[in-house]
Each structure stands twice: as structure tokens, then as C-alpha cells.
N, C-alpha and C positions, 0 to 999 in steps of 0.2 A: 640291256635297255639303256637308252640315253634320253635326256630331255634337252631340247633346244629352248633355253630359258628366255631367249629374246630374239624375235624375228619380226618382220613387217609384211605379213601375208596380204594385207589390204592394199599394198602398193601396186600400181599398174603393171610393174614388171612381171607379176605372177598371173595377171588376169587371164591370158589366153590358155593357161594350162594348170590352173590351181589344183584341180582334182589330181592330176598327175604328180604335182609337186608333193602333195600330202601323201600320196600313195608311195612315192619313192622314199620319203622319210620313214614311213612305217616299215617298208621292206628293209631299210638299213638298220632297223632297231631303234629308231627315234620315235618312241611311242607317245610322247607328249610334246607339244609346241605351244609357246606363249607368244601370241601376236600382240605387239605393243602399240599403244595409242600415241600419236603425235599431235592430234587435234581433238579436243573434247567435242567440238561441234560436228565431227565426223564419226562419233562413236557408234552411231547406228550401223554403219558399214562393218565395223570391227565386231560388234555384238552379233551381227548376222553370220559372220564367218565362224565365230565360236559356237553358235547354235547349230550350224550346219554340220560341223565335223566334231565327232566325239573326242578326237585327239587334240583339239585346239582349244586353248583357254586364252584369256586376254587381260588387258589392263585398261585403265581410263586415266587420261592426263594430257598435258600440253607440253610438247618439247620446248626447251629454252629458246630455240630459234623461231618458234611459233608464238611465243609469248606476246609479241606486239599485235598479232592477229586476233588473240583471244584474251583481251584485258579484263573481261567481265566474268571470268570463271570464278565461282565461289567455292568455299570449302563445303557448303551445304550441297551444292550440285554434285561435286565429286563424291561425297559420301552417299548420296542418293543413288547415283549410277553404279556405285561399287556394290550395291546390294544384290546385283544380278549374280546368280550362282556361278557363272563362268568367269566373273571378274576376280582375279587373284592378286592384283597389285594396283598401285597408284603410280602414274607416270607414263612415259618417261619425262623427267623434268630435271632441272639442274642449272648448270652454268656452262656456257660456251662462249669464250672470249675470242676464239679464232676468227669467227665470221661476224660477230656482233659486239664490237667494242663499245659502242655508244648505248647499247641497250642493257647495261649491267643492272641498273636499278629495277627495270621491268622484270628481268629474269629472276632477280633475288625475291621480289615480291611474289611472283608466281611460285617459286620454289618453296617459300614459307607456307603458302596456302596448301600446297600439296603435302608438305610434311604434317601439317595439322590434320589433313584428311587421313593420312596414314595412321596418326595417333588414334583418331576417333574410330576408324574401322578395324584397326589391328592388322591391316594389310601392309606389306612392304612397299616402300617408295623406291622406284627404280631411278637411279641417278646417272645422268649424263654429265661428265666433267671433262672439259677440254681447255687446256691452257688456263686453268683457274684454280690451281692446287691450293694456294694460300687462302683464298676466299672460301673455297669449298671446305677446307679443314676448319676454318673459323666458324662457319655456319653450322657444321655438324656438331661441333663441341658446344656451341651456344644453345642450339636447339635441343640437344640431348639433355642438357641441364634443366630445361623447361619441362621435360617429360619424354620418356623413352619412346622410341619408334623403331621399327624394323627397316632396314635398307639394303640395297644392292648397288655396289659401284659397278656398273655394267660396262662391257667392252673395254676392259681396263687398259689405259694407255698413258696414265699419269705416272708420277714419280713414286719412289719408294716410301717417302714420308707420308703421303696421303694414304697409301695402302696400309701402312702400319697404324695410322689413325683409324682407318675404317675397321680394321680387325679389333683394335683396342675398344672401340665403341660398340662392338657386337655385330658389325656389318658383314656381308658376304661380298666376295670379289669374283666377278665373272670375266672369263677370258674368251675372246673371239678368235677369228682366224689370224689376227695380228700375231698371236703367239707363235704361229708357224713361219712367220716371215724371217728370212735371213737377216734383215735389217733391224730386228727387234730383240737382240740378246738381253737388253735390260728388262724387257717384259718377262722373259723366261727366268731371269734372276729373281724378279719379284714373285713370280708364281711358285718358285722353289721354296720361298719363305712363308707363304700363306699357310696357316693351319689347314689340315685336310678337311676339317669339318666346316670350313668357310668357302670352299672352292665350288664354282659353277662353270659350266661351259655354255656357249651360245654361238649363233652365227651372225646376228645383226643383219641377216639377209634382207634385201638383196645385195648388201654391201660386204666388202672385206672377205671375199672367198679365200679359204685357206689353201696353202700349197697341198696338192698339186693343181688346184683349180684357180689359182690366183689370176686375176684379170678377167675372169668370167663372172656371170651373175651367180651370186651365192644362193643357196637354198638349204632348208633344214637338214636334209640328208648329210650335208657336208660337215655337220658338227662332229661326226665320227673322226674326221681328220684332226680337228683341234684336240679332241679328247685323247687321241693317240699320242700327239706331241706332248700334251700335259702328262700323260702316263710316263713317257720317256724322261721328261724333266725330273719326275719324282722317283724314277726307278721302280715303277709299279706296273704290273700287267694291265692291259687295257680293260679286261673284264672287271678287275678290281677298281680301277679308276671310274668306270661306268657306274658301278654300284655306289661309290662314294659320292659322285656328283649328282646322281639321281636321288639318293637319300637326302642330300642337302637341298635339292630343289623342292622336294616334298615338304621339307621342314620350313623353308622360307615361304613357299607358296602353299600355305597350309590349307587353303580351300580347294586346291587341285586334287581331284580324285584319280586313283590309279586305274589302269585298264582292267576290265573284268577278266578274270582268269578264264582261259578257254575261248 
């Protein structure tokens, strides 16, 4: 069994065949999927997906590149929406300086509100970090001193230093299809050093399809390919790696229920 800890099933890419996408994931042994919020104002759509499929759970939050569009999201609103039984995380949120250099302050303010919501709910905050390692490390350290919170550095593509900081502060590191790319040896080096009890796998579908599907639309079933590469990096059988990452996913997404036996 595997868990796709981060995908975007509400995106239009999946609309024509969502039932088939979920069915293919289940057939591949991916028994749980977490569909991730990028806009709080569109949470109704995400919630409906999670309610429709037993295997799908969700988060609530505003992506850093959507922070300008949703300036009025409050901690109280996030906490209230997170009470839904299928909501297992806050986010995704964080810092992305690749596309939005001028919006740093807006992103930081949104990030801090989401962290506080994570503290109040006990749910993990799903962190998007792109070309913002120094600021991300500083915020994580400063905020952890104010009060502990759970977090996931998702779709890891940052440097070694941030990964070490994340582990030091108790966070989880999630690897996507980037791990399988020939152009990403440094990501495999980082994965090799992350403690086994902090490892997660994801697709970030519909983006970043792993080899051998690179260039195609990604989907949750393909998380098997990323898990296989991660197993190879660590010199571990795939079934053992699946057990490790699945156990970790249930630990961090502690509201997520396992499939009923039989």
C-alpha cells in the first residue's frame, strides 16, 4: 500500500475522467490520496471530492502564489473549515520567489496565519518552498520558538541546508517525481540522508510526472514510480519502502483513517 500525500484532483486536468483516475490509483495499490487546497475560496469543490471518494482526503489553505487573490483569509476561518473529518492538513502555503518576487510580504503574512491555524488544530501545515530557502529556514525557526507545529516540506526541490533544518525541527520531507529525473542527483543525495521516519512520497499531480511518464499528465497511480526510486536510493525493497512511507503518512496526517480491511 502507498499513499499519495499531495495531489490536486480538483484541477480541470482530471475532470473528464476523475473516477478512472481514482480507480487506477487504487488498482496500483495507492489506497489513500490527499487532494491539496490552493484557494480557500474554492474549498467547497475540494471538500466535495473528499466526500465523494472514501480514498480521498484533503487540506484547506491558500497557495503562496494565490495569496494576493485571498488577502482576507483568517486563522479562524482556516480552523473552522479544518473541523471537517476529511480535512487532514492546512495548506499548501509557503514562499515562492520564482514567480512572485514582489509579493514576498503578502506570502509571509499568509504563511504565518496558516502556521497559527496548524498550531490551533494540531494538523500539519503543508509547505511550498521555491527559491526561498533562507527566508523559509528563518521563519520555521522563529515560529517553532513561539509554539510547536507539525509541517511537511512538500515536493522537495530545495537545498540540503533547508532539509536538515526541517528534520531538526521535526518536519517531514516529501519527494515527488523530481526524485526520478536524471537532472536531479542532488535531490537523491538529500533523500539518502533524510531519516526513514520522516520520508513521504507524493505526485503533486497533475504536475511533475515521474520517469517513465515524464512529460505526460501526472496522476496518483504514478507515485509507485517515485517510491521505487526512493527505495533504490536507500537500498530497500519497494514493499518495505511502501510500509515506511505509508506509516509516516498516517503519523503526520493523524486524522486520516485507513481502508477498512476486506
